[in-house]
C-alpha positions in Angstrom: 153.5 150.7 58.5 151.7 149.5 55.5 149.4 146.7 55.1 149.7 143.6 53.3 146.6 142.0 52.5 144.2 145.1 52.9 143.5 146.7 56.6 140.0 146.6 56.2 139.8 142.8 55.2 141.8 142.0 58.3 139.5 143.7 60.3 136.6 141.7 58.9 138.4 138.5 59.7 139.5 140.0 63.3 135.5 140.4 63.6 134.8 137.2 62.7 137.6 135.6 65.0 136.2 138.0 68.2 132.8 137.5 67.2 130.2 140.0 67.5 130.3 139.9 71.4 133.6 141.7 71.7 134.5 145.1 71.8 136.7 145.0 69.1 134.2 143.2 67.2 131.8 146.2 68.0 134.1 148.9 66.6 134.9 147.0 63.6 131.1 147.2 62.8 130.9 150.5 63.9 133.6 151.8 61.4 131.6 150.0 58.6 134.7 147.7 57.7 132.9 144.3 58.1 131.6 144.3 54.6 134.4 144.3 52.8 135.4 140.6 52.3 138.7 138.9 52.8 141.9 139.6 50.9 142.9 141.0 47.9 146.5 141.9 46.3 144.9 144.9 44.4 143.4 146.4 47.8 144.5 150.2 48.2 146.9 149.2 51.1 149.6 146.8 49.9 152.8 145.1 51.9 153.9 142.9 54.4 152.8 144.3 57.5 150.1 146.3 58.6 150.2 148.5 61.9 147.4 150.5 63.8 146.7 151.9 67.5 144.2 149.8 69.6 143.4 152.4 72.2 147.2 153.3 72.8 148.3 149.8 72.2 149.9 148.7 69.0 148.4 146.0 66.9 150.7 144.5 64.2 149.8 142.1 61.7 152.2 139.9 59.9 151.0 139.1 56.0 153.9 137.3 54.8 155.5 133.9 55.5 158.8 135.4 55.0 158.4 138.4 57.4 156.4 136.2 60.0 159.4 133.6 60.1 161.9 136.1 60.1 160.4 138.2 63.0 158.9 135.6 65.1 161.2 132.8 64.1 164.7 134.3 63.7 164.3 136.9 66.2 162.3 134.4 68.8 164.6 135.9 71.4 162.6 138.9 71.5 159.3 138.1 70.2 158.1 134.7 72.0 155.9 136.4 74.4 152.2 136.6 74.3 150.0 139.9 74.4 149.0 140.8 78.1 145.1 140.1 78.5 143.9 141.2 81.7 140.6 139.8 81.9 141.2 136.3 80.8 144.6 136.5 81.8 145.3 138.5 85.1 141.7 138.0 86.4 140.4 134.5 85.4 144.3 133.1 85.3 144.1 131.4 82.2 147.7 132.7 81.3 148.9 130.8 84.2 147.2 127.4 83.3 147.6 127.6 79.4 151.0 126.6 77.6 149.5 128.3 74.5 148.6 131.6 76.4 151.5 131.8 79.4 153.9 134.5 79.1 157.5 133.8 77.9 159.5 132.4 80.8 161.1 129.4 82.7 157.7 128.0 83.6 156.5 128.2 80.0 159.6 126.3 79.0 159.2 123.6 81.6 155.6 122.8 80.5 156.3 123.2 76.9 158.9 120.7 77.1 156.8 118.2 79.2 154.3 118.4 76.2 156.6 118.1 73.4 158.3 115.2 74.7 154.6 113.3 75.4 153.2 114.2 72.1 156.2 113.5 69.8 154.7 111.1 67.1 156.5 108.2 68.5 155.2 108.9 72.1 151.6 109.1 70.7 151.7 105.3 69.3 150.5 103.7 72.6 147.1 106.0 71.8 146.5 104.6 68.6 143.9 102.3 69.5 142.0 104.9 71.3 142.2 107.2 68.2 141.1 103.8 66.0 138.1 103.2 68.0 136.9 107.0 68.1 137.1 107.2 64.3 134.9 104.0 63.8 132.5 105.9 66.5 132.6 108.8 64.4 131.7 107.0 61.0 129.1 105.0 62.5 127.5 108.4 63.7 127.8 109.8 60.4 125.9 106.9 58.9 123.5 106.6 61.7 122.3 110.2 61.7 123.9 112.7 59.4 121.8 115.8 61.0 123.3 115.4 64.4 127.0 114.5 63.2 128.4 117.9 64.1 127.4 117.5 67.8 128.2 114.1 67.7 131.8 114.7 66.4 132.2 117.0 69.0 131.5 114.6 71.7 134.0 112.1 70.2 136.8 114.5 69.7 136.4 115.7 73.4 136.4 111.9 74.7 139.6 111.3 72.7 141.4 114.0 74.5 139.8 113.3 78.0 140.9 109.6 77.5 144.3 110.4 76.5 144.8 112.6 78.7 143.4 111.7 82.1 142.1 108.0 81.6 138.4 109.3 81.7 136.0 107.3 79.8 133.3 109.5 78.1 130.0 107.7 77.9 127.8 110.4 76.5 126.7 114.1 76.1 125.6 113.7 79.8 129.1 113.0 81.3 129.9 115.1 84.3 133.7 115.9 83.1 132.5 116.5 79.6 129.7 118.8 80.9 132.3 120.9 83.0 134.5 121.4 80.5 132.4 122.2 77.8 130.9 124.7 79.9 134.2 126.4 80.7 135.3 126.2 77.0 131.9 128.1 75.9 132.2 130.6 78.4 135.9 131.3 77.5 135.6 131.8 74.0 132.6 133.8 74.8 134.5 136.3 77.3 137.8 136.0 75.6 140.1 139.2 74.7 138.0 142.5 73.6 134.6 141.5 75.2 135.3 143.7 78.5 136.5 147.2 78.6 139.2 146.1 81.2 141.1 144.4 78.4 141.6 147.9 76.7 141.8 150.0 80.0 143.6 148.1 82.3 143.2 150.6 85.1 139.5 149.3 85.2 141.0 146.6 87.3 140.8 148.7 90.4 137.1 149.2 90.2 135.2 147.9 93.3 133.6 144.9 92.4 130.5 146.1 94.4 129.5 148.6 91.6 127.2 147.4 88.7 129.8 148.3 86.5 132.3 145.8 87.7 130.2 143.0 86.5 133.3 141.5 84.5 135.1 140.8 88.0 132.2 138.5 89.1 132.3 136.8 85.8 135.8 136.1 85.9 135.3 134.9 89.7 132.4 132.4 88.7 134.4 131.0 85.6 137.8 130.7 87.5 135.9 128.4 90.3 135.0 126.3 87.2 138.2 126.3 85.6 139.8 125.4 89.5 137.2 122.3 89.6 138.1 121.2 85.9 141.8 121.1 86.5 141.3 119.5 90.2 139.0 116.9 89.7 140.6 115.8 86.3 143.9 115.5 87.7 142.9 113.8 90.7 140.8 111.1 88.5 143.8 110.6 86.5 145.9 109.7 89.6 143.2 107.3 90.8 143.6 105.3 87.8 146.1 102.5 86.7 146.1 103.2 82.9 149.2 105.0 81.3 147.6 108.7 80.7 149.5 111.2 79.6 149.3 112.8 83.3 150.5 109.3 84.8 153.2 109.4 82.4 154.1 112.8 83.6 153.9 111.7 87.4 156.1 108.6 86.9 158.7 110.4 85.1 159.0 112.5 88.4 157.7 115.9 87.3 156.3 118.5 89.6 152.6 117.7 90.5 151.5 121.6 89.6 153.2 122.0 86.7 151.4 118.6 85.0 148.1 119.6 86.3 148.6 123.3 84.4 150.5 121.6 81.5 147.9 118.7 80.6 144.8 121.2 81.5 145.7 123.1 78.3 145.0 120.0 75.8 141.3 120.0 75.7 140.8 123.8 75.3 143.3 123.8 72.6 142.7 120.9 70.4 138.9 120.4 70.4 137.6 123.7 68.5 140.7 123.6 66.3 140.2 119.8 65.6 136.5 120.2 64.8 136.8 123.0 62.5 139.7 121.0 60.7 137.5 118.2 60.1 134.7 120.3 58.8 137.0 122.1 56.5 137.8 118.8 55.0 134.2 117.7 54.5 133.2 121.0 53.3 135.9 120.6 50.5 135.2 117.2 49.7 131.8 118.3 48.8 132.5 121.3 46.8 135.4 119.2 44.8 133.8 115.9 43.8 136.9 115.2 41.6 138.9 115.4 44.2 137.2 113.2 46.5 137.2 110.6 43.4 140.8 110.7 43.0 141.5 110.4 46.7 139.2 107.5 46.8 140.6 105.6 44.1 144.5 106.1 45.8 142.7 104.5 48.5 141.1 101.4 46.9 144.4 100.8 45.3 145.9 100.5 48.7 143.5 98.8 50.5 142.3 96.7 48.1 138.7 96.1 46.9 136.5 93.2 46.3 134.4 92.3 43.3 131.4 94.2 44.8 134.0 97.3 44.8 134.2 97.4 48.7 137.2 97.8 50.2 139.0 95.0 52.1 140.4 97.0 55.2 140.4 100.3 56.9 143.2 102.6 56.2 145.6 102.6 59.2 148.7 104.7 60.6 151.2 102.7 58.5 149.4 103.6 55.2 150.4 107.3 55.4 153.3 106.8 53.3 151.7 105.3 50.6 148.8 107.9 50.2 150.4 110.7 48.6 147.7 112.4 47.0 145.4 112.1 50.3 148.5 113.7 52.3 148.4 116.3 49.6 144.6 116.8 49.9 144.8 117.6 53.6 147.6 119.9 53.1 145.7 121.7 50.9 142.6 121.7 53.2 144.9 123.4 56.0 146.2 126.0 53.1 142.7 126.4 52.0 140.7 126.9 55.2 143.6 127.6 58.1 141.7 126.7 61.4 143.5 129.8 63.1 142.9 132.6 60.3 144.6 135.3 62.1 146.9 133.1 64.2 147.9 133.2 67.9 149.1 136.3 68.7 152.7 137.1 69.9 154.3 139.9 71.9 157.9 141.4 72.1 159.5 141.1 75.4 161.2 144.7 75.1 161.1 147.4 72.6 162.5 146.5 69.2 163.2 147.9 65.9 162.2 145.8 63.2 162.4 146.5 59.5 162.8 150.5 60.4 159.5 150.2 62.5 159.4 150.7 66.3 157.5 148.0 68.1 156.9 148.8 71.7 156.9 146.2 74.1 153.7 144.1 74.7 152.3 145.0 70.9 150.1 142.6 69.7 151.4 140.8 66.6 149.1 138.6 64.6 150.9 136.2 62.1 148.4 136.2 59.6 147.8 132.8 58.1 144.8 133.6 56.1 146.9 136.1 53.8 149.9 133.6 54.0 147.8 131.0 52.5 146.5 133.3 49.8 150.0 134.6 48.7 150.3 133.7 44.9 154.1 133.7 45.2 153.7 130.5 47.0 150.2 129.3 45.8 149.1 130.3 42.4 145.0 130.8 42.1 144.5 130.2 45.8 141.1 130.0 45.9 141.2 127.1 43.6 141.2 123.5 46.0 144.1 122.0 44.1 146.2 119.5 46.0 148.6 118.6 43.2 150.2 122.2 44.2 151.8 119.7 46.8 153.2 117.2 44.6 155.8 116.6 41.9 159.7 117.8 42.2 158.9 121.1 43.1 155.8 121.3 45.8 154.4 124.4 47.0 155.3 125.8 50.8 154.0 123.2 53.3 151.2 125.1 54.9 152.6 123.0 58.5 155.1 125.6 58.2 152.7 128.6 59.3 149.7 126.9 60.6 151.0 125.9 63.8 152.6 129.2 64.5 156.4 130.4 64.6 159.6 130.2 66.6 159.4 129.0 70.1 155.8 129.6 70.3 155.0 126.9 67.7 152.0 124.9 69.0 152.8 121.6 70.5 150.2 119.9 68.5 152.7 120.2 65.3 155.0 117.2 66.7 152.3 114.8 66.8 150.3 116.1 63.8 153.4 115.6 61.5 151.2 116.2 58.1 153.5 114.8 55.5 
């Protein structure tokens, strides 16, 4: 297979995604491929698909929206699985509790259906008050101490997720539930796919845990205990409350308790980091493009009204969204300009397949390269320029929500409630 947006550029992003702690990141550095930058259409390797062998396992990168949509969407019956992750999946058990990472099958379909029903835009209207309160607190935090804003932002985002999911009211960074889940998320991110040799050589799973080389087993057991405490205590707390949290709504609908516990246990780990990165990307874009910020503010002033002192008369609400076309275009451009998951969430075929003349073995790692898609000049001329106007007019550019939430049956459930205009 030939590569779309440059194999070396892809490896540089792979290094960033897996971090220097991972084994894959180590090999990127060892090969001297991490200084080459990101993507360029004039690179030596060009095409829509990159494929290479990763310790006997095929890693395939899809660099165009059209190919990713065809393979992962039109052929979803084959390409809707997730790649096997030995440490996080088999030893830690994350694939059993995460809708995002769970293998394709009946249990996954049941949990996914639960979350899609709950997180549809209309279903989330009851939480608008909670979201509104969090927005006001975020604004107050930014005004009070900009230097600590990022930490406070993460606290507010985490608090919203815990409140809507379990009815937990987070009072501050010392909150017990928040500390447990943050400890788990940080450890999981650090130990994700590629850090441990067992991910590349699964036979090591049979190494006795008593020898020093099997430290990865002890780490999985320790983190697994935190995971179980997190799932059980949060779920039990939700059941003890009268508030109509997502957990309680599912239980009132007669859903299986174990399925509800595992499905809702996905929401914090899947949502807090991605939302934080998206907001930081927006703030960065506004600082780098003051003319865009000014134009968006002018549109807001018209819709919200201003006083003689040029102060807005009210805050925007969800009902104002349809009256803010330029601000909606800005949000789309933020998602295109800085995708939260540059290499997407990997797919895997449930069986061997032939696609485009290439043999795709079962359990290959297939990465939909959102960064390359967002830089595809066929859809986005001058892709490094921040231009919200590309999404306005009679012929708007490809809406980034077509790829930033994934493809096919594994499209992330957040697409249902985010509903980017």
